[in-house]
C-alpha positions as CSV (number, residue, x, y, z in Angstrom):
1,M,-14.5,-9.1,-12.0
2,I,-12.8,-7.2,-9.1
3,S,-14.5,-8.0,-5.8
4,V,-14.5,-5.1,-3.3
5,L,-15.3,-4.8,0.4
6,L,-16.3,-1.4,1.8
7,A,-15.2,-0.6,5.4
8,D,-16.3,2.8,6.8
9,D,-18.2,3.7,9.9
10,Q,-20.4,6.2,8.0
11,A,-23.3,4.5,6.1
12,L,-23.6,7.5,3.6
13,V,-19.9,7.2,2.7
14,R,-20.3,3.5,2.0
15,T,-23.4,4.2,-0.1
16,G,-21.5,6.7,-2.1
17,F,-18.6,4.3,-2.9
18,R,-21.1,1.5,-3.7
19,M,-22.8,3.7,-6.3
20,I,-19.5,4.5,-7.9
21,L,-18.3,0.9,-7.9
22,E,-21.6,-0.5,-9.2
23,N,-21.3,1.7,-12.3
24,A,-18.0,0.0,-13.2
25,A,-18.4,-3.0,-15.4
26,D,-15.4,-4.8,-13.9
27,M,-16.2,-4.4,-10.2
28,R,-18.7,-5.7,-7.7
29,V,-19.2,-5.0,-4.0
30,V,-19.2,-8.2,-2.0
31,G,-19.7,-6.7,1.5
32,E,-19.7,-3.8,3.8
33,A,-18.3,-3.2,7.3
34,A,-19.0,-0.4,9.8
35,D,-15.9,-1.0,12.0
36,G,-12.4,-2.6,11.8
37,A,-13.3,-5.8,13.5
38,Q,-16.2,-6.5,11.1
39,A,-14.0,-5.5,8.2
40,A,-11.3,-8.0,9.2
41,R,-13.8,-10.8,9.8
42,T,-15.6,-10.2,6.5
43,A,-12.4,-9.9,4.5
44,L,-11.0,-13.2,5.9
45,A,-14.3,-14.9,5.2
46,V,-15.1,-13.8,1.7
47,H,-11.5,-13.0,0.4
48,P,-12.3,-9.9,-1.7
49,D,-9.7,-8.7,-4.1
50,I,-9.5,-5.3,-2.3
51,V,-10.8,-3.6,0.8
52,L,-11.5,0.1,0.7
53,M,-10.6,0.8,4.4
54,D,-11.5,3.9,6.4
55,I,-8.6,4.6,8.8
56,R,-10.6,6.1,11.7
57,M,-13.3,3.8,12.9
58,P,-14.6,2.9,16.4
59,D,-13.1,0.2,18.6
60,V,-10.9,-1.5,16.0
61,D,-9.4,1.1,13.6
62,G,-8.3,0.7,10.0
63,V,-4.7,0.1,11.0
64,E,-5.4,-2.9,13.2
65,A,-8.0,-4.2,10.7
66,T,-5.4,-4.0,7.9
67,R,-2.9,-5.8,10.1
68,R,-5.4,-8.6,10.8
69,I,-6.3,-9.0,7.1
70,C,-2.7,-9.0,5.9
71,A,-1.6,-11.4,8.6
72,G,-4.5,-13.7,8.1
73,D,-4.6,-13.8,4.3
74,R,-1.8,-16.3,3.8
75,S,-2.2,-16.1,0.0
76,A,-1.7,-12.3,0.1
77,R,-4.5,-12.0,-2.3
78,T,-6.6,-9.4,-0.5
79,R,-5.2,-5.9,-0.9
80,V,-6.0,-3.0,1.3
81,L,-6.4,0.6,0.0
82,I,-6.7,3.1,2.8
83,L,-9.1,6.0,2.6
84,T,-8.3,9.1,4.7
85,T,-9.5,12.7,5.0
86,F,-6.0,14.1,5.2
87,D,-3.1,13.2,3.0
88,L,-0.7,12.9,6.0
89,D,-3.1,11.4,8.5
90,E,-1.0,10.4,11.6
91,Y,-2.1,6.8,11.0
92,V,-1.4,6.4,7.3
93,Y,2.3,5.3,7.7
94,A,1.2,2.8,10.4
95,A,-1.3,1.4,8.0
96,L,1.3,1.1,5.2
97,R,3.6,-0.8,7.7
98,A,0.7,-3.1,8.5
99,G,0.4,-4.1,4.9
100,A,-1.8,-1.6,3.1
101,S,-1.0,-1.1,-0.6
102,G,-1.5,2.6,-0.6
103,F,-4.0,5.3,0.3
104,L,-6.4,7.8,-1.3
105,L,-8.1,10.9,0.0
106,K,-11.8,10.6,0.4
107,D,-12.4,13.5,-2.0
108,T,-10.7,11.6,-4.8
109,L,-12.6,11.7,-8.1
110,A,-14.7,8.7,-9.0
111,D,-12.5,7.8,-12.1
112,D,-9.4,8.2,-10.1
113,L,-10.8,5.8,-7.4
114,L,-11.6,3.2,-10.0
115,S,-8.2,3.5,-11.6
116,A,-6.5,3.2,-8.2
117,I,-8.4,0.0,-7.4
118,R,-7.3,-1.5,-10.7
119,V,-3.7,-0.6,-10.0
120,V,-3.7,-2.1,-6.6
121,V,-5.3,-5.3,-7.7
122,R,-2.6,-5.7,-10.3
123,G,-0.1,-5.8,-7.4
124,E,1.1,-2.3,-7.7
125,A,0.8,0.5,-5.1
126,V,-1.0,3.8,-5.0
127,V,1.3,6.3,-3.3
128,A,2.7,9.2,-5.4
129,P,6.5,9.6,-5.2
130,T,6.1,13.1,-3.6
131,V,3.9,11.6,-0.9
132,T,6.3,8.7,-0.4
133,R,9.0,11.2,0.4
134,R,6.8,13.2,2.8
135,L,5.7,10.0,4.6
136,V,9.3,8.9,5.0
137,D,10.5,12.3,6.1
138,R,7.7,12.6,8.7
139,Y,7.5,9.1,10.1
140,V,10.7,7.1,9.4
141,T,13.0,9.9,10.6
142,A,11.0,10.0,13.8
143,G,11.3,6.2,14.3
144,D,11.6,4.5,17.6
145,G,15.2,3.3,17.2
146,P,18.1,2.7,14.8
147,P,17.5,0.7,11.6
148,V,17.4,-3.1,12.0
149,P,19.4,-4.9,9.3
150,S,17.6,-7.8,7.7
151,P,19.4,-11.0,6.6
152,A,17.1,-11.1,3.6
153,A,18.9,-8.1,2.2
154,D,22.0,-10.3,1.6
155,T,20.0,-12.2,-1.1
156,L,19.8,-9.1,-3.3
157,T,22.3,-8.5,-6.1
158,D,24.0,-5.2,-6.3
159,R,21.7,-4.1,-9.1
160,E,18.6,-5.1,-7.2
161,R,19.8,-3.2,-4.1
162,E,20.4,-0.2,-6.3
163,V,16.9,-0.4,-7.8
164,L,15.4,-0.8,-4.3
165,G,17.2,2.3,-3.1
166,L,15.8,4.4,-5.9
167,V,12.3,3.0,-5.5
168,A,12.5,3.8,-1.8
169,R,13.4,7.4,-2.7
170,G,10.1,7.7,-4.5
171,L,11.3,7.2,-8.1
172,S,8.9,5.6,-10.6
173,N,10.0,2.7,-12.8
174,G,10.6,5.2,-15.7
175,E,12.7,7.4,-13.5
176,V,14.7,4.5,-12.2
177,A,15.3,3.3,-15.8
178,A,16.5,6.7,-16.9
179,R,18.8,7.0,-13.9
180,L,20.4,3.5,-14.4
181,H,20.3,3.6,-18.2
182,L,18.0,0.5,-18.3
183,S,14.8,-0.3,-20.1
184,E,11.6,0.1,-18.0
185,G,10.8,-3.6,-18.5
186,T,14.2,-4.5,-17.0
187,V,13.5,-2.3,-14.0
188,K,10.1,-3.9,-13.5
189,T,11.8,-7.3,-13.5
190,H,14.3,-6.1,-10.9
191,V,11.5,-4.7,-8.7
192,S,9.6,-8.0,-9.0
193,R,12.6,-10.0,-7.9
194,V,13.2,-7.7,-5.0
195,L,9.7,-8.1,-3.8
196,T,9.9,-11.9,-4.1
197,K,13.2,-12.2,-2.4
198,L,12.2,-10.0,0.5
199,A,8.6,-11.4,0.7
200,L,7.1,-8.0,0.2
201,R,3.7,-7.3,-1.2
202,D,4.4,-4.1,-3.2
203,R,6.4,-1.0,-3.7
204,V,5.0,0.6,-0.6
205,Q,6.3,-2.3,1.5
206,A,9.6,-2.0,-0.3
207,V,9.9,1.7,0.8
208,V,9.2,0.8,4.4
209,Y,11.7,-2.1,4.3
210,A,14.5,0.0,2.7
211,Y,14.3,2.6,5.5
212,E,13.7,0.4,8.4
213,S,16.5,-2.0,7.5
214,G,18.9,0.9,7.0
215,L,19.5,0.2,3.3
216,I,19.2,3.9,2.8
217,R,19.1,6.7,5.3
218,A,15.9,8.6,5.9
219,G,16.1,12.1,4.6
220,S,18.4,11.2,1.8
221,H,16.8,11.7,-1.6
222,D,19.8,12.4,-3.8
């Protein structure tokens, strides 16, 4: 059973999501929060599998709440799925950097929302390749300084570095497999090893890492 925490400052929105989730046999709502501070406190108290996090809330917003949850949940069990009105909300990239596993638009269909929750709980990420590219182009290229190399990158094999580079450009496992003439299962293994070695939660964090560490240049999608 997937446990879900709803965090949104609008009661009607929370009610709508609760109705959708309660109709799913494999999900249950374990709490609600009307602001980011409450969301973080509740998440760290009840340890839900996933938090559906509104990004714009009073006082403490969804970005800071995500940062608190991901920093405080040492087991990295609780995942955060950002909900936003616009697909390139100015805060979305900051939320992904803070540890969110992806984002959805608030007008997402019910079935797609349920599917996304299941994907995130499995440890994967919900950010379409095209959106990944747009996020990188808009936010990483406008970063505050030059890339910062990470010593952890030295632990990667050449193949793992190659796979990470392609993932960071927004390619799916299938596309990476085709590009490198590997099986999709082998690619999944490489991705898993990369995440483990770099202590990253998921593919979204891998994208952020690859650009911020200078592994690949922002704006390069060849």
